[in-house]
Steps between C-alpha positions, in 0.01 A plus 500: 500500500585819319241758598680807366288735304173357629234704677411397857181334375691305233752387759230372731330311218820350365624388842162365602468287184855369544456407864150347469601298196793359695363465850118507471241756605471405868874485556569839341432793738461867432811545713693272254370699200597829660849372599581369154359809335709723727204691642289506817200281570293818537593596140377161378172544684460861379535385138283187518330451837550125509707208370201372303462844332868481393451164334171602338671803347783276380248265338338793321825662391723212414281227365221393267520775238638341186679736262279452196549837348599668173858380539384138478237572239747676276732200510242246380605356166200271442739209490347262756817364659679832507201681654434231760868505597480877535193475725638206700827686561306809614294282727816335642680835557194640672468198727882499569480866601213425734627163623502589869155657488365189324660279765338707775163479322533119483612461860294765671254657253178316562527546876608862505407698192163587358630629171328430169772381262274392215503818283852464357477128418166569344656771275784266404249221418299748286814614323603146421145404399490790251848413377399138430179617332700721264751223431215261414336762273836531316511119459810471717355271766247219506139552606464448874350655811724807517393600851595156632824528295582834666432356842719194432785718376481715814474194726796330333727797537394588852512139617844448352628808673342415835596132496855584596408788721281280721633145467862543417480303173827668396694248704406220259600662172759726347237654276425861603149624552528722193631212284207283613251776423653554152487131425140484605415798275653321201289192569192712557554682170559178310166361619311804369638518150257397221 
């Protein structure tokens, strides 16, 4: 772990996420976090107060805020396959960056954290729904339930990413996660063309 240049708070968050993802919440102690961060236990408690507070902060800071912003919007070409690949790659990179936090959320989240994570997926769904509405208005996709289409696109990409994360599907294929996602996008786009 390279912690150079990080603030004390960032070190605590980074180390905690790394240790909990690898060893689990119960098995990771504040003493472990302090030791690997190169600080005292008292410093950890002064910044966060508890191990749960550390992980709640990590959940808020590192996960569940999809980067749908002007950078993505400016890159839309209104070519269905190209745009869906752009969005799917963004979604993949975001999930890859937050892989450990997602793993913690799957393993420990329902038991430990009372964090509402619905806002960002809702915004992504709304963005995709509007995108599909515009594509239909331009005659570039078939008429369908665009909200359901948005949800299916999100679920496909997230499920594909998480399949290997949780079940180790990567051991049965040489196809990378990103290749599988891109292949799925091509099939998805083909099914929507008029």
